[in-house]
C-alpha positions in Angstrom: 34.8 20.7 -34.2 34.3 17.0 -34.9 31.2 15.6 -36.7 29.2 13.2 -34.8 28.4 9.7 -36.3 24.9 10.9 -37.2 26.1 14.1 -38.9 28.7 11.9 -40.9 26.0 9.4 -41.5 23.7 12.0 -42.8 26.3 13.5 -44.8 27.2 10.4 -46.8 23.6 9.6 -47.1 23.6 6.6 -45.1 20.2 5.1 -43.8 20.0 5.7 -39.9 18.3 2.6 -38.1 15.6 3.8 -35.8 15.5 2.1 -32.2 12.0 0.6 -31.9 9.6 2.4 -29.6 9.2 1.0 -26.3 5.6 0.0 -25.7 4.0 -0.5 -22.4 1.2 -2.8 -21.9 -2.1 -1.1 -21.7 -3.6 -0.8 -18.2 -6.7 -2.6 -17.4 -9.7 -0.5 -17.5 -10.7 0.6 -13.9 -14.1 -0.8 -12.6 -16.9 1.8 -13.2 -17.8 3.0 -9.7 -20.5 5.5 -8.9 -19.0 9.2 -9.2 -19.0 11.1 -5.7 -17.1 14.3 -6.8 -17.1 16.4 -9.8 -14.3 18.8 -10.9 -15.6 22.2 -11.7 -14.4 25.7 -12.5 -16.0 28.6 -10.9 -15.5 32.3 -11.7 -15.1 34.5 -8.4 -14.1 37.9 -7.5 -10.5 38.2 -6.5 -11.4 39.3 -3.1 -13.7 36.4 -2.4 -11.2 33.9 -3.5 -8.5 35.3 -1.5 -11.0 35.2 1.8 -11.5 31.7 1.1 -8.0 30.8 0.4 -6.9 32.4 3.8 -9.7 30.8 5.6 -8.9 27.2 4.1 -5.3 28.0 5.0 -6.2 29.0 8.6 -8.2 25.7 8.9 -5.4 23.7 8.0 -3.2 25.2 10.7 -5.8 24.6 13.3 -6.9 21.1 12.2 -4.1 19.9 10.2 -3.9 18.6 6.5 -3.7 20.7 3.5 -5.7 24.1 2.9 -8.7 23.1 0.8 -11.1 26.0 -0.6 -13.1 22.9 -2.1 -13.6 21.5 1.5 -14.5 25.0 2.7 -17.1 25.4 0.0 -18.7 22.1 0.7 -18.9 22.9 4.5 -20.3 26.5 3.7 -23.1 24.8 1.5 -23.7 21.9 4.2 -24.3 24.6 6.7 -26.8 26.6 4.5 -28.4 23.7 2.5 -31.8 24.2 4.1 -31.7 28.0 3.2 -30.5 27.0 -0.4 -33.4 24.3 -0.9 -36.0 26.8 0.5 -34.6 29.2 -2.1 -35.4 26.4 -5.0 -38.9 25.8 -3.6 -40.0 29.7 -3.8 -39.1 30.0 -7.4 
């Protein structure tokens, strides 16, 4: 097996020249806008998650688009919002 140029250079103790790293200009900072969504991790029992996932998939087949458990949860909370707010007031 023939040694490569790098292996030969290393064996001779030659100094290898490094290519300069290519740097990209920094992107301009995006304008600060008001946040409308938050990413959250929630801990759900497997069977509840599977149910939500199946319903989200079913909705995507009926209405088009991608399956979204997040959209399903938003819809459920909006439907029960008054009930949830009432629960807060009773504390």
